[in-house]
Rosetta silent file (secondary structure, phi, psi, omega in degrees, C-alpha in Angstrom):
SEQUENCE: MERNDDLFTYGETGFSILLKGSYRKVEWNEINEIIAYKRDLVTTDQVCLDIVLDESIISFSEENNGWDGFVKKMNAMFPTIDQDWERKVTYPPFATNLTILYKKQLSLACDQ
SCORE:     score description
SCORE:     0.000 S_00000001
   1 L     0.000  141.165 -177.172    0.582    4.999   16.182 S_00000001
   2 E   -91.676  134.803  177.006   -2.008    6.760   18.440 S_00000001
   3 E   -98.836  116.026 -175.833   -5.278    4.790   18.870 S_00000001
   4 L   -98.541  -36.286 -178.771   -8.217    7.131   18.274 S_00000001
   5 L  -168.580 -169.871 -168.488  -11.168    4.731   17.833 S_00000001
   6 L   -78.027  -27.167 -173.344  -12.064    1.164   16.692 S_00000001
   7 L  -102.521  -25.699 -174.920  -11.617    1.517   12.934 S_00000001
   8 E  -120.452  142.822  159.177   -8.783    4.087   12.619 S_00000001
   9 E  -127.712  155.928 -173.072   -5.402    4.743   14.126 S_00000001
  10 E  -127.768  150.299  178.265   -3.318    7.699   13.183 S_00000001
  11 L  -132.793  179.516 -179.078    0.369    8.414   12.921 S_00000001
  12 L   -64.093  -33.562 -174.299    2.388   11.397   11.857 S_00000001
  13 L  -112.638    1.153 -178.201    2.390   10.478    8.152 S_00000001
  14 E  -175.924 -150.825  178.981   -0.751    8.445    7.813 S_00000001
  15 E  -150.205  168.194  169.544   -3.346    6.201    9.265 S_00000001
  16 E  -125.763  151.127  178.407   -4.314    2.509    9.563 S_00000001
  17 E  -130.975  138.879 -179.708   -7.796    1.254    9.001 S_00000001
  18 E   -76.797  113.208 -174.932   -9.168   -1.961   10.245 S_00000001
  19 E  -136.214  119.007 -178.385  -10.155   -4.031    7.240 S_00000001
  20 L    50.979   46.192  174.374  -11.250   -7.718    7.509 S_00000001
  21 L    90.185  -13.811  179.981   -9.645   -8.190   10.956 S_00000001
  22 E  -131.861  156.549  178.371   -6.280   -6.643   10.329 S_00000001
  23 E   -88.022  141.214  176.332   -5.068   -3.019    9.904 S_00000001
  24 E  -108.244  113.473 -179.027   -4.081   -1.659    6.654 S_00000001
  25 E   -78.865  132.244  175.850   -1.456    1.134    6.800 S_00000001
  26 E  -132.000  130.286 -179.766   -2.003    4.087    4.457 S_00000001
  27 E   -88.495  138.807  178.170    0.346    7.005    4.062 S_00000001
  28 H   -55.197  -41.890  177.552   -1.478   10.364    3.276 S_00000001
  29 H   -64.326  -11.517  172.262    0.894   10.795    0.355 S_00000001
  30 H   -80.352  -11.288 -172.844   -0.200    7.486   -1.173 S_00000001
  31 L   -81.741  123.543 -178.973   -3.753    8.752   -1.685 S_00000001
  32 L   -89.251  -35.707 -176.993   -4.442    9.483   -5.386 S_00000001
  33 E  -155.686  151.768  172.577   -8.134   10.624   -4.927 S_00000001
  34 E  -124.951  121.177 -176.210  -10.784   11.011   -2.327 S_00000001
  35 E  -119.516  134.833  174.735  -14.290   10.674   -3.553 S_00000001
  36 E  -110.438  146.360  179.548  -17.456   11.480   -1.554 S_00000001
  37 E  -164.682  172.363 -177.385  -20.957   10.333   -2.517 S_00000001
  38 E  -125.889  139.444  176.371  -24.304    9.378   -1.038 S_00000001
  39 E  -101.170  129.244  175.272  -26.117    6.043   -1.094 S_00000001
  40 E   -84.000  115.168 -176.273  -29.882    6.100   -1.247 S_00000001
  41 L  -109.402   34.616  176.437  -31.110    3.602    1.282 S_00000001
  42 L    76.286  -58.833 -178.133  -34.838    4.243    0.557 S_00000001
  43 L  -104.854  -14.869 -179.520  -35.786    5.970    3.751 S_00000001
  44 L  -142.067  173.053  173.971  -32.437    7.484    4.569 S_00000001
  45 E  -117.888  152.345  179.127  -29.182    8.428    2.874 S_00000001
  46 E  -130.471  121.570 -177.592  -25.647    7.286    3.804 S_00000001
  47 E   -85.201  133.276 -175.260  -22.669    9.523    3.020 S_00000001
  48 E  -126.768  158.696  170.498  -19.538    7.431    1.919 S_00000001
  49 E  -124.153  141.272  161.126  -15.857    8.024    1.151 S_00000001
  50 E  -113.704  125.120  172.074  -13.654    6.133   -1.332 S_00000001
  51 E   -96.091  110.994 -174.536   -9.987    6.434   -0.743 S_00000001
  52 E   -98.168  119.600  172.808   -8.247    5.631   -4.041 S_00000001
  53 L  -105.474 -178.580 -179.520   -4.768    4.219   -3.937 S_00000001
  54 L   -55.325  -42.554 -172.460   -2.548    2.906   -6.673 S_00000001
  55 L  -127.993   16.857 -179.788   -3.936   -0.644   -6.612 S_00000001
  56 L  -161.306  164.687  176.019   -6.928   -0.408   -4.340 S_00000001
  57 E  -126.780  131.601  175.168   -9.999    1.505   -3.139 S_00000001
  58 E  -113.043  125.933 -176.559  -10.876    1.681    0.545 S_00000001
  59 E  -122.067  134.834  173.959  -14.536    2.503    1.084 S_00000001
  60 E  -150.213  169.777  176.691  -16.358    3.375    4.284 S_00000001
  61 E  -130.244  179.130 -177.428  -19.306    5.384    5.395 S_00000001
  62 L   -63.091  -15.760 -179.001  -20.566    7.704    8.052 S_00000001
  63 L   -80.480  -12.584  178.368  -21.994    4.636    9.753 S_00000001
  64 L   -77.708  143.159  175.143  -18.438    3.327   10.602 S_00000001
  65 L   -59.711  128.372  176.019  -16.876    4.006   14.029 S_00000001
  66 L   102.030    1.043 -176.421  -14.416    6.837   13.604 S_00000001
  67 H   -57.620  -50.626  177.154  -15.971    8.678   10.772 S_00000001
  68 H   -56.018  -47.795  177.689  -15.910   12.052   12.414 S_00000001
  69 H   -59.845  -37.538  179.247  -12.387   11.688   13.497 S_00000001
  70 H   -69.902  -42.509  178.374  -11.289   10.586   10.052 S_00000001
  71 H   -61.071  -39.810  178.104  -13.081   13.462    8.342 S_00000001
  72 H   -63.295  -51.519  178.021  -11.510   15.975   10.716 S_00000001
  73 H   -57.039  -48.807 -178.038   -7.981   14.484   10.086 S_00000001
  74 H   -58.487  -41.528 -176.086   -8.579   14.277    6.326 S_00000001
  75 H   -67.301  -34.403 -179.471   -9.752   17.950    6.140 S_00000001
  76 H   -75.666  -34.889 -176.627   -6.523   18.993    8.032 S_00000001
  77 H   -76.137  -28.279 -177.439   -4.224   16.892    5.847 S_00000001
  78 L  -122.090   83.442 -175.312   -5.753   18.101    2.578 S_00000001
  79 L   -69.026   -9.397 -179.650   -6.497   21.763    3.134 S_00000001
  80 L   -80.254   -9.995  177.942   -7.657   22.257   -0.488 S_00000001
  81 L   -67.471  131.659  173.966  -10.827   20.131    0.322 S_00000001
  82 L   -52.461  119.619 -178.754  -13.902   22.295    0.502 S_00000001
  83 L   -68.949  -12.727 -176.705  -14.632   22.419    4.190 S_00000001
  84 L  -102.987   20.171 -173.447  -18.280   22.562    3.364 S_00000001
  85 H   -61.956  -40.584 -173.533  -18.215   19.220    1.314 S_00000001
  86 H   -65.608  -41.186  176.410  -20.460   17.213    3.670 S_00000001
  87 H   -61.210  -42.826 -172.361  -23.371   19.660    3.227 S_00000001
  88 H   -69.362  -31.730  176.723  -22.895   19.750   -0.418 S_00000001
  89 H   -77.023  -34.064 -174.993  -22.881   15.926   -0.609 S_00000001
  90 H   -70.055  -38.771 -175.651  -25.837   15.623    1.793 S_00000001
  91 L  -116.939  143.042    1.334  -28.250   17.910   -0.173 S_00000001
  92 L   -70.814  155.892  175.291  -30.398   17.398   -2.093 S_00000001
  93 L   -64.303  152.826  169.828  -31.593   14.199   -0.421 S_00000001
  94 L    67.441   17.899  172.635  -31.694   10.906   -2.277 S_00000001
  95 L  -115.555  144.630 -179.551  -29.240   12.075   -4.984 S_00000001
  96 L   -61.621  -38.875  176.410  -25.765   10.542   -5.267 S_00000001
  97 L    51.128   43.274  171.458  -24.027   13.931   -5.395 S_00000001
  98 L   -47.725  126.897 -176.555  -20.716   12.297   -6.330 S_00000001
  99 E  -140.241  122.773  171.097  -17.959   14.840   -5.480 S_00000001
 100 E   -82.959  115.485 -177.899  -14.147   14.499   -5.925 S_00000001
 101 E   -80.081  -42.970 -177.571  -12.745   16.029   -2.749 S_00000001
 102 E  -148.849  137.664  176.764   -9.070   15.548   -3.697 S_00000001
 103 E  -134.308  121.244  176.107   -7.110   14.475   -6.762 S_00000001
 104 L   -60.579  126.059  174.212   -3.367   14.146   -6.694 S_00000001
 105 L   -75.866  124.482 -179.084   -1.633   16.324   -9.105 S_00000001
 106 L   -96.375  140.797 -179.040    0.599   14.209  -11.268 S_00000001
 107 L  -111.336  141.421 -173.426    3.786   15.748  -12.682 S_00000001
 108 L   -94.073  150.293 -177.597    4.982   14.732  -16.083 S_00000001
 109 H   -55.687  -34.799 -176.980    8.722   14.014  -16.688 S_00000001
 110 H   -77.663   -8.314  168.967    8.904   16.936  -19.074 S_00000001
 111 H   -74.724  -15.206 -173.756    7.726   19.298  -16.271 S_00000001
 112 L   -89.294    0.000    0.000   10.828   18.767  -14.310 S_00000001
């Protein structure tokens, strides 16, 4: 794993995120959904991401170290994500603007 910043490290197939003092490894292909939204903090807003896995959700915000690097890597790994998503989540101010950036396509057994 290559160390990029305090919160994230990246490898060829995924990343690790520092949670409660230890790193949690996540493979890009494990991600079921990526949700962006904004929290109203009265005088400012905070853009957040939820990474939805099978049995957990990892949440972090633009206030966390490594946000910019993660967003760049995420956009590269999921090219179907609208590259203008941050602007769309940011405006209008003080609105949640919940946006599903990525949703894994599930295949049914009868589709095979």
